[in-house]
DRENMI-932812 format. One record per residue: x, y, z of N, C-alpha, C in turn; residue in three letters. Coordinates in steps of 0.1 Angstrom, whole numbers, m for minus. Layout:
N
{site {X, Y, Z}, {X, Y, Z}, {X, Y, Z}, "ALA"},
...
END
This chain:
254
{site {344, m131, m89}, {344, m133, m75}, {337, m122, m68}, "MET"},
{site {339, m110, m73}, {333, m99, m66}, {318, m100, m66}, "ALA"},
{site {312, m105, m77}, {297, m106, m78}, {291, m114, m67}, "SER"},
{site {298, m124, m62}, {293, m133, m52}, {291, m126, m38}, "SER"},
{site {297, m114, m37}, {296, m107, m24}, {285, m96, m25}, "CYS"},
{site {279, m94, m36}, {269, m84, m38}, {257, m87, m29}, "ARG"},
{site {251, m76, m25}, {239, m77, m17}, {227, m82, m26}, "ARG"},
{site {218, m90, m21}, {208, m96, m30}, {199, m85, m36}, "PRO"},
{site {196, m74, m29}, {188, m64, m34}, {194, m56, m45}, "GLU"},
{site {207, m58, m47}, {214, m51, m58}, {215, m60, m71}, "HIS"},
{site {212, m73, m69}, {214, m82, m80}, {201, m82, m89}, "THR"},
{site {190, m80, m83}, {177, m81, m90}, {166, m77, m81}, "ALA"},
{site {154, m73, m87}, {143, m70, m79}, {139, m82, m70}, "PRO"},
{site {132, m80, m59}, {129, m92, m50}, {121, m103, m56}, "PRO"},
{site {112, m99, m66}, {104, m110, m72}, {111, m120, m81}, "GLU"},
{site {124, m117, m84}, {131, m126, m93}, {144, m131, m87}, "VAL"},
{site {146, m129, m74}, {157, m134, m67}, {156, m150, m66}, "VAL"},
{site {167, m156, m66}, {168, m171, m66}, {160, m177, m55}, "SER"},
{site {153, m188, m58}, {145, m195, m48}, {153, m206, m40}, "LEU"},
{site {166, m207, m43}, {174, m218, m37}, {175, m215, m22}, "THR"},
{site {171, m225, m14}, {172, m224, 1}, {182, m234, 6}, "ALA"},
{site {192, m229, 12}, {202, m237, 19}, {198, m240, 33}, "PHE"},
{site {204, m251, 39}, {200, m254, 52}, {205, m243, 62}, "SER"},
{site {216, m237, 59}, {221, m226, 68}, {211, m214, 68}, "ARG"},
{site {206, m211, 56}, {197, m200, 55}, {184, m203, 63}, "MET"},
{site {179, m215, 62}, {167, m219, 69}, {169, m218, 84}, "ILE"},
{site {181, m222, 89}, {184, m221, 103}, {185, m207, 107}, "GLU"},
{site {191, m198, 99}, {192, m184, 103}, {178, m178, 103}, "ILE"},
{site {170, m181, 93}, {156, m176, 92}, {148, m179, 104}, "GLN"},
{site {149, m192, 109}, {142, m196, 121}, {147, m188, 133}, "THR"},
{site {160, m187, 134}, {165, m179, 146}, {161, m165, 146}, "GLN"},
{site {160, m159, 134}, {156, m145, 133}, {141, m144, 136}, "MET"},
{site {133, m153, 132}, {119, m153, 135}, {117, m154, 150}, "SER"},
{site {124, m163, 156}, {123, m165, 170}, {126, m152, 178}, "GLU"},
{site {137, m146, 174}, {141, m133, 180}, {130, m122, 178}, "ARG"},
{site {125, m122, 166}, {115, m112, 162}, {102, m113, 171}, "ALA"},
{site {98, m126, 173}, {86, m128, 181}, {89, m125, 195}, "VAL"},
{site {101, m128, 200}, {105, m124, 213}, {104, m109, 216}, "GLU"},
{site {108, m101, 206}, {108, m87, 207}, {93, m81, 206}, "LEU"},
{site {84, m89, 200}, {70, m85, 200}, {64, m84, 214}, "LEU"},
{site {70, m92, 223}, {65, m92, 237}, {50, m96, 238}, "SER"},
{site {47, m107, 231}, {33, m111, 231}, {30, m118, 244}, "LEU"},
{site {17, m118, 249}, {14, m126, 261}, {17, m140, 259}, "PRO"},
{site {24, m146, 269}, {28, m160, 268}, {17, m170, 269}, "GLU"},
{site {18, m179, 260}, {8, m190, 259}, {m6, m186, 253}, "GLY"},
{site {m6, m175, 246}, {m18, m170, 240}, {m17, m169, 225}, "GLN"},
{site {m26, m174, 217}, {m26, m173, 202}, {m29, m159, 198}, "ALA"},
{site {m21, m153, 189}, {m23, m140, 183}, {m24, m141, 168}, "CYS"},
{site {m29, m130, 163}, {m31, m129, 148}, {m20, m119, 143}, "PHE"},
{site {m11, m125, 136}, {1, m118, 132}, {3, m116, 117}, "LEU"},
{site {10, m106, 113}, {13, m103, 99}, {28, m106, 96}, "LEU"},
{site {31, m113, 86}, {45, m116, 82}, {47, m109, 68}, "ASP"},
{site {54, m98, 68}, {57, m90, 56}, {70, m95, 49}, "VAL"},
{site {69, m98, 37}, {80, m105, 30}, {81, m119, 34}, "GLY"},
{site {70, m126, 34}, {70, m140, 40}, {77, m150, 32}, "CYS"},
{site {79, m147, 19}, {87, m157, 10}, {80, m170, 10}, "GLY"},
{site {88, m181, 12}, {83, m194, 11}, {77, m199, 24}, "SER"},
{site {75, m190, 34}, {68, m193, 46}, {76, m199, 58}, "GLY"},
{site {90, m197, 57}, {98, m202, 68}, {95, m195, 81}, "LEU"},
{site {93, m182, 81}, {90, m175, 93}, {76, m179, 98}, "SER"},
{site {67, m181, 88}, {54, m185, 92}, {53, m199, 99}, "GLY"},
{site {62, m208, 95}, {63, m221, 101}, {66, m219, 116}, "ASP"},
{site {75, m210, 119}, {78, m207, 133}, {66, m201, 141}, "TYR"},
{site {59, m192, 134}, {47, m186, 140}, {36, m197, 143}, "LEU"},
{site {35, m206, 133}, {25, m217, 135}, {30, m226, 147}, "THR"},
{site {43, m229, 147}, {48, m238, 158}, {45, m231, 172}, "GLU"},
{site {45, m218, 172}, {42, m211, 185}, {27, m210, 188}, "GLU"},
{site {19, m215, 179}, {5, m215, 181}, {m3, m202, 177}, "GLY"},
{site {4, m194, 168}, {m2, m182, 164}, {m9, m184, 150}, "HIS"},
{site {m18, m175, 147}, {m24, m174, 133}, {m17, m163, 126}, "TYR"},
{site {m16, m164, 113}, {m8, m154, 105}, {m12, m153, 91}, "TRP"},
{site {m9, m141, 86}, {m11, m138, 72}, {2, m134, 66}, "VAL"},
{site {6, m139, 55}, {19, m136, 49}, {17, m128, 36}, "GLY"},
{site {25, m117, 34}, {25, m109, 22}, {38, m110, 15}, "VAL"},
{site {39, m112, 2}, {51, m112, m5}, {49, m107, m19}, "ASP"},
{site {59, m101, m25}, {58, m96, m39}, {61, m107, m49}, "ILE"},
{site {67, m118, m45}, {71, m128, m55}, {60, m139, m55}, "SER"},
{site {54, m141, m67}, {44, m152, m68}, {51, m165, m68}, "SER"},
{site {63, m166, m73}, {71, m178, m73}, {73, m183, m58}, "ALA"},
{site {77, m173, m50}, {80, m177, m36}, {67, m181, m29}, "MET"},
{site {56, m175, m32}, {43, m179, m26}, {39, m192, m31}, "LEU"},
{site {42, m196, m44}, {39, m209, m49}, {47, m220, m41}, "ASP"},
{site {59, m216, m37}, {67, m226, m29}, {60, m227, m15}, "VAL"},
{site {55, m216, m10}, {48, m217, 3}, {36, m226, 2}, "ALA"},
{site {29, m225, m9}, {17, m233, m11}, {21, m248, m12}, "LEU"},
{site {31, m250, m20}, {36, m264, m21}, {40, m270, m8}, "ASP"},
{site {45, m261, 1}, {50, m266, 14}, {38, m267, 24}, "ARG"},
{site {26, m263, 19}, {14, m264, 27}, {15, m257, 41}, "GLU"},
{site {20, m244, 40}, {20, m236, 52}, {6, m233, 57}, "VAL"},
{site {4, m230, 69}, {m9, m229, 75}, {m14, m215, 75}, "GLU"},
{site {m6, m205, 72}, {m10, m191, 71}, {m17, m188, 58}, "GLY"},
{site {m25, m177, 58}, {m31, m172, 46}, {m20, m163, 38}, "ASP"},
{site {m20, m165, 25}, {m10, m158, 17}, {m16, m148, 8}, "LEU"},
{site {m9, m137, 6}, {m13, m126, m2}, {m2, m120, m11}, "LEU"},
{site {m4, m120, m24}, {6, m114, m33}, {4, m99, m33}, "LEU"},
{site {15, m92, m30}, {14, m77, m29}, {28, m71, m27}, "GLY"},
{site {29, m59, m31}, {41, m51, m30}, {40, m42, m18}, "ASP"},
{site {49, m44, m8}, {48, m37, 5}, {49, m22, 3}, "MET"},
{site {56, m18, m8}, {58, m4, m11}, {45, 3, m15}, "GLY"},
{site {35, m5, m19}, {22, 0, m23}, {12, 0, m11}, "GLN"},
{site {16, m4, 0}, {8, m3, 12}, {2, m17, 16}, "GLY"},
{site {m3, m17, 28}, {m9, m30, 34}, {m24, m28, 33}, "MET"},
{site {m31, m37, 25}, {m45, m36, 23}, {m54, m42, 33}, "PRO"},
{site {m52, m39, 46}, {m60, m45, 57}, {m68, m35, 64}, "PHE"},
{site {m78, m39, 71}, {m87, m30, 79}, {m79, m25, 91}, "ARG"},
{site {m83, m14, 96}, {m76, m9, 108}, {m77, m18, 120}, "PRO"},
{site {m66, m20, 127}, {m67, m28, 140}, {m67, m43, 137}, "GLY"},
{site {m64, m48, 125}, {m65, m62, 122}, {m56, m71, 130}, "THR"},
{site {m43, m67, 131}, {m33, m76, 136}, {m28, m72, 150}, "PHE"},
{site {m24, m83, 157}, {m18, m81, 171}, {m3, m79, 170}, "ASP"},
{site {3, m79, 159}, {17, m77, 158}, {21, m80, 143}, "GLY"},
{site {34, m76, 140}, {39, m78, 127}, {54, m81, 128}, "CYS"},
{site {58, m91, 120}, {73, m93, 118}, {76, m92, 104}, "ILE"},
{site {89, m89, 101}, {94, m89, 87}, {109, m92, 88}, "SER"},
{site {112, m103, 81}, {126, m108, 81}, {133, m106, 68}, "ILE"},
{site {143, m97, 68}, {152, m95, 56}, {144, m90, 44}, "SER"},
{site {135, m81, 46}, {127, m76, 35}, {126, m61, 34}, "ALA"},
{site {127, m54, 46}, {124, m40, 46}, {134, m32, 38}, "LEU"},
{site {147, m36, 37}, {157, m29, 30}, {155, m28, 15}, "GLN"},
{site {146, m37, 10}, {143, m36, m5}, {136, m23, m8}, "TRP"},
{site {129, m17, 1}, {122, m5, m2}, {131, 7, m4}, "LEU"},
{site {144, 5, 0}, {153, 16, m2}, {159, 17, m16}, "CYS"},
{site {155, 8, m24}, {160, 8, m38}, {149, 11, m48}, "ASN"},
{site {152, 18, m58}, {143, 22, m69}, {144, 12, m80}, "ALA"},
{site {137, 2, m80}, {138, m9, m90}, {131, m4, m103}, "ASP"},
{site {122, 6, m102}, {115, 12, m114}, {117, 27, m113}, "LYS"},
{site {115, 33, m125}, {117, 48, m126}, {106, 55, m117}, "ARG"},
{site {95, 48, m115}, {84, 54, m108}, {86, 53, m93}, "SER"},
{site {96, 45, m88}, {98, 42, m74}, {105, 54, m67}, "HIS"},
{site {99, 58, m56}, {106, 68, m48}, {107, 61, m34}, "SER"},
{site {119, 58, m30}, {121, 51, m17}, {114, 58, m5}, "PRO"},
{site {116, 71, m3}, {109, 77, 8}, {94, 76, 8}, "PRO"},
{site {88, 77, m4}, {73, 76, m5}, {69, 62, m3}, "LYS"},
{site {76, 52, m8}, {72, 38, m7}, {73, 34, 8}, "ARG"},
{site {84, 39, 14}, {85, 35, 29}, {74, 41, 37}, "LEU"},
{site {71, 54, 34}, {60, 60, 42}, {47, 54, 39}, "TYR"},
{site {44, 50, 27}, {32, 43, 23}, {31, 30, 31}, "THR"},
{site {42, 23, 31}, {42, 10, 38}, {39, 12, 53}, "PHE"},
{site {47, 21, 59}, {46, 23, 74}, {33, 28, 78}, "PHE"},
{site {27, 38, 70}, {15, 44, 74}, {3, 34, 73}, "SER"},
{site {3, 26, 63}, {m8, 16, 62}, {m6, 5, 72}, "THR"},
{site {6, 1, 75}, {9, m9, 85}, {5, m4, 98}, "LEU"},
{site {8, 8, 102}, {4, 14, 114}, {m11, 13, 117}, "TYR"},
{site {m18, 16, 106}, {m33, 15, 107}, {m38, 1, 109}, "SER"},
{site {m31, m9, 103}, {m36, m22, 104}, {m33, m29, 117}, "SER"},
{site {m24, m23, 125}, {m21, m29, 138}, {m30, m25, 149}, "LEU"},
{site {m33, m34, 158}, {m42, m31, 169}, {m34, m21, 178}, "ALA"},
{site {m42, m13, 185}, {m36, m3, 194}, {m26, m9, 204}, "ARG"},
{site {m14, m4, 205}, {m5, m9, 215}, {3, m21, 210}, "GLY"},
{site {1, m26, 198}, {9, m37, 193}, {22, m33, 187}, "SER"},
{site {30, m42, 184}, {44, m39, 179}, {46, m45, 165}, "ARG"},
{site {56, m39, 158}, {61, m45, 146}, {76, m46, 147}, "ALA"},
{site {82, m57, 144}, {96, m60, 145}, {102, m63, 131}, "VAL"},
{site {112, m55, 127}, {118, m57, 114}, {132, m61, 115}, "PHE"},
{site {136, m73, 110}, {150, m77, 109}, {155, m72, 95}, "GLN"},
{site {166, m65, 95}, {170, m60, 82}, {185, m58, 81}, "LEU"},
{site {190, m56, 69}, {204, m54, 67}, {206, m40, 60}, "TYR"},
{site {206, m30, 68}, {208, m16, 61}, {222, m16, 55}, "PRO"},
{site {223, m10, 43}, {235, m9, 36}, {245, 1, 43}, "GLU"},
{site {239, 12, 49}, {247, 22, 56}, {238, 29, 65}, "ASN"},
{site {244, 39, 73}, {237, 47, 83}, {226, 55, 76}, "SER"},
{site {229, 60, 64}, {219, 69, 57}, {206, 61, 54}, "GLU"},
{site {208, 48, 50}, {197, 40, 47}, {188, 37, 59}, "GLN"},
{site {195, 34, 70}, {188, 32, 83}, {181, 44, 87}, "LEU"},
{site {187, 56, 85}, {180, 69, 89}, {168, 71, 80}, "GLU"},
{site {169, 68, 68}, {157, 69, 59}, {146, 60, 64}, "LEU"},
{site {149, 48, 67}, {138, 39, 72}, {132, 44, 85}, "ILE"},
{site {140, 47, 94}, {135, 51, 108}, {127, 64, 107}, "THR"},
{site {132, 73, 98}, {125, 86, 97}, {111, 85, 92}, "SER"},
{site {110, 76, 81}, {97, 74, 75}, {87, 67, 85}, "GLN"},
{site {93, 58, 93}, {85, 50, 102}, {80, 60, 113}, "ALA"},
{site {88, 68, 118}, {84, 78, 128}, {74, 88, 123}, "MET"},
{site {76, 92, 110}, {66, 101, 104}, {53, 95, 103}, "ARG"},
{site {52, 81, 101}, {39, 74, 100}, {33, 72, 114}, "ALA"},
{site {40, 75, 125}, {34, 73, 138}, {41, 63, 147}, "GLY"},
{site {51, 56, 142}, {58, 46, 150}, {68, 53, 159}, "PHE"},
{site {72, 46, 170}, {83, 50, 178}, {91, 37, 181}, "SER"},
{site {102, 39, 187}, {110, 27, 190}, {125, 29, 187}, "GLY"},
{site {132, 19, 184}, {146, 20, 182}, {152, 7, 176}, "GLY"},
{site {166, 7, 175}, {173, m4, 169}, {179, m13, 180}, "MET"},
{site {178, m26, 178}, {184, m36, 187}, {195, m43, 179}, "VAL"},
{site {207, m43, 183}, {218, m50, 177}, {223, m61, 186}, "VAL"},
{site {221, m74, 182}, {226, m85, 190}, {240, m88, 187}, "ASP"},
{site {248, m91, 197}, {262, m93, 195}, {269, m82, 188}, "TYR"},
{site {269, m70, 193}, {275, m59, 185}, {290, m60, 183}, "PRO"},
{site {297, m68, 190}, {311, m69, 189}, {316, m79, 179}, "ASN"},
{site {306, m87, 174}, {309, m97, 164}, {304, m93, 150}, "SER"},
{site {313, m92, 141}, {309, m88, 127}, {299, m97, 121}, "THR"},
{site {302, m110, 121}, {293, m120, 115}, {279, m120, 122}, "LYS"},
{site {280, m121, 136}, {267, m121, 143}, {260, m108, 142}, "ALA"},
{site {267, m97, 141}, {260, m84, 139}, {252, m84, 126}, "LYS"},
{site {259, m90, 115}, {252, m91, 102}, {240, m99, 103}, "LYS"},
{site {241, m111, 110}, {229, m120, 111}, {219, m115, 121}, "ASP"},
{site {223, m106, 130}, {213, m103, 141}, {208, m89, 142}, "GLY"},
{site {211, m80, 132}, {206, m67, 132}, {191, m66, 131}, "LEU"},
{site {185, m60, 141}, {170, m59, 140}, {166, m45, 144}, "LYS"},
{site {156, m40, 138}, {150, m27, 143}, {137, m30, 149}, "THR"},
{site {135, m25, 161}, {122, m27, 168}, {115, m14, 168}, "LEU"},
{site {103, m14, 162}, {95, m2, 161}, {81, m5, 167}, "ILE"},
{site {78, 2, 178}, {65, m1, 185}, {56, 11, 185}, "SER"},
{site {43, 8, 183}, {34, 19, 182}, {30, 24, 196}, "SER"},
{site {33, 17, 207}, {29, 22, 220}, {37, 14, 230}, "SER"},
{site {37, 19, 242}, {44, 13, 253}, {35, 2, 260}, "LEU"},
{site {22, 3, 258}, {13, m6, 265}, {8, m16, 254}, "SER"},
{site {9, m29, 257}, {5, m39, 248}, {m9, m44, 252}, "LEU"},
{site {m17, m45, 242}, {m31, m51, 244}, {m31, m66, 244}, "ARG"},
{site {m41, m72, 250}, {m42, m86, 250}, {m45, m91, 236}, "ARG"},
{site {m40, m103, 233}, {m43, m108, 219}, {m57, m113, 218}, "CYS"},
{site {m62, m112, 206}, {m76, m115, 204}, {m80, m130, 205}, "ARG"},
{site {m70, m139, 204}, {m73, m153, 205}, {m69, m159, 219}, "PHE"},
{site {m68, m150, 229}, {m63, m156, 242}, {m75, m163, 249}, "ASN"},
{site {m70, m173, 256}, {m80, m182, 264}, {m90, m188, 255}, "ASN"},
{site {m86, m193, 244}, {m96, m201, 236}, {m100, m213, 243}, "MET"},
{site {m113, m216, 243}, {m119, m227, 250}, {m116, m228, 264}, "LYS"},
{site {m113, m216, 270}, {m111, m216, 284}, {m97, m220, 290}, "GLY"},
{site {m88, m223, 281}, {m75, m228, 286}, {m64, m223, 276}, "LYS"},
{site {m52, m224, 281}, {m40, m219, 273}, {m40, m227, 260}, "SER"},
{site {m37, m220, 249}, {m37, m226, 236}, {m26, m237, 235}, "VAL"},
{site {m14, m234, 242}, {m3, m242, 239}, {0, m254, 249}, "LYS"},
{site {m10, m257, 257}, {m8, m267, 267}, {m17, m280, 266}, "LYS"},
{site {m27, m279, 257}, {m36, m290, 256}, {m31, m302, 248}, "GLY"},
{site {m36, m314, 250}, {m32, m325, 242}, {m35, m324, 227}, "ARG"},
{site {m47, m317, 224}, {m51, m315, 210}, {m40, m307, 203}, "ASP"},
{site {m35, m296, 210}, {m26, m288, 203}, {m13, m295, 201}, "TRP"},
{site {m8, m303, 210}, {4, m311, 209}, {3, m321, 198}, "ILE"},
{site {m9, m328, 197}, {m10, m338, 186}, {m11, m331, 172}, "MET"},
{site {m17, m319, 172}, {m18, m312, 159}, {m4, m308, 155}, "GLU"},
{site {4, m303, 164}, {18, m299, 162}, {26, m310, 156}, "LYS"},
{site {25, m322, 162}, {33, m334, 158}, {28, m338, 144}, "LYS"},
{site {15, m338, 141}, {11, m341, 128}, {16, m332, 117}, "ASP"},
{site {17, m319, 121}, {22, m309, 112}, {36, m311, 109}, "ARG"},
{site {44, m314, 119}, {58, m317, 117}, {61, m329, 109}, "ARG"},
{site {52, m339, 110}, {53, m351, 102}, {51, m348, 87}, "ARG"},
{site {41, m340, 85}, {38, m336, 71}, {49, m328, 65}, "ARG"},
{site {57, m321, 73}, {68, m313, 68}, {81, m322, 67}, "GLN"},
{site {79, m335, 70}, {91, m344, 68}, {101, m344, 79}, "GLY"},
{site {97, m339, 91}, {106, m338, 102}, {104, m350, 111}, "LYS"},
{site {115, m353, 119}, {115, m364, 128}, {107, m361, 140}, "ASN"},
{site {97, m369, 143}, {88, m367, 155}, {88, m380, 163}, "VAL"},
{site {88, m378, 176}, {87, m390, 185}, {73, m397, 184}, "ARG"},
{site {73, m410, 184}, {60, m417, 183}, {51, m413, 195}, "PRO"},
{site {38, m414, 191}, {28, m411, 201}, {27, m422, 212}, "ASP"},
{site {25, m418, 224}, {23, m428, 234}, {11, m424, 243}, "THR"},
{site {7, m432, 253}, {m4, m428, 262}, {0, m416, 270}, "LYS"},
{site {13, m413, 271}, {18, m401, 279}, {18, m388, 271}, "TYR"},
{site {16, m389, 257}, {17, m377, 249}, {7, m367, 253}, "THR"},
{site {11, m355, 256}, {2, m344, 260}, {m4, m345, 274}, "GLY"},
{site {1, m355, 282}, {m4, m356, 295}, {3, m346, 304}, "ARG"},
{site {m5, m339, 312}, {1, m329, 321}, {9, m336, 332}, "GLN"},
{site {21, m332, 334}, {30, m338, 344}, {27, m331, 358}, "ARG"},
{site {29, m340, 368}, {27, m334, 381}, {39, m326, 385}, "ARG"},
{site {37, m315, 392}, {49, m307, 396}, {58, m314, 406}, "PRO"},
{site {71, m312, 405}, {81, m318, 413}, {85, m308, 424}, "HIS"},
{site {85, m312, 437}, {88, m304, 448}, {102, m307, 454}, "PHE"},
END
């Protein structure tokens, strides 16, 4: 019975963790992704180019796509990325160990999210692993790959205060600033589901590189709505039938 309560990062390295996805996990993952994007403070109605670290099977990426953003996902597990490919996610996928750094050009991304992945770097799964060095390598290369003034939001489950201090100290050493946000601090269960660390590289946010595509908001056109509905149908979700009113702009009510 005790083994069922063990933290996943203690049971095995991330690349061999079970691929089983329960409906509750999917629901929580979507909620966390929504909260992470909210904390990114992206310009409303504008498509951005985002990085999803520890993307797994692409559940967070699905939400980024739903919001009209473009994204690249990185994960250490080839099996999880295979699941993402089978699910036909729309982001680009890259196999890589976050502890070895992010292999992207400086200023590539308008923001970064990471859901339930960062705490893995606090464990030494191999003799050659040094958690402080791996954390610094990750944060320093991520910092470089972010556009000036953009943000990175990490949802994580730190095992204790020492682990959280290790993470934040290496992030600050790499150039990040920011702090921790705890949703529902008085609820034990909600606190576990909602602990997030917000680390921002600057107080001023730059405009996203995909803003005002074709001269109008990305998320308001009929083409965008039809594409979204087609995507949801391919994912096996229930979608309302198309009508002549689909995507038609409504008149304001006074």
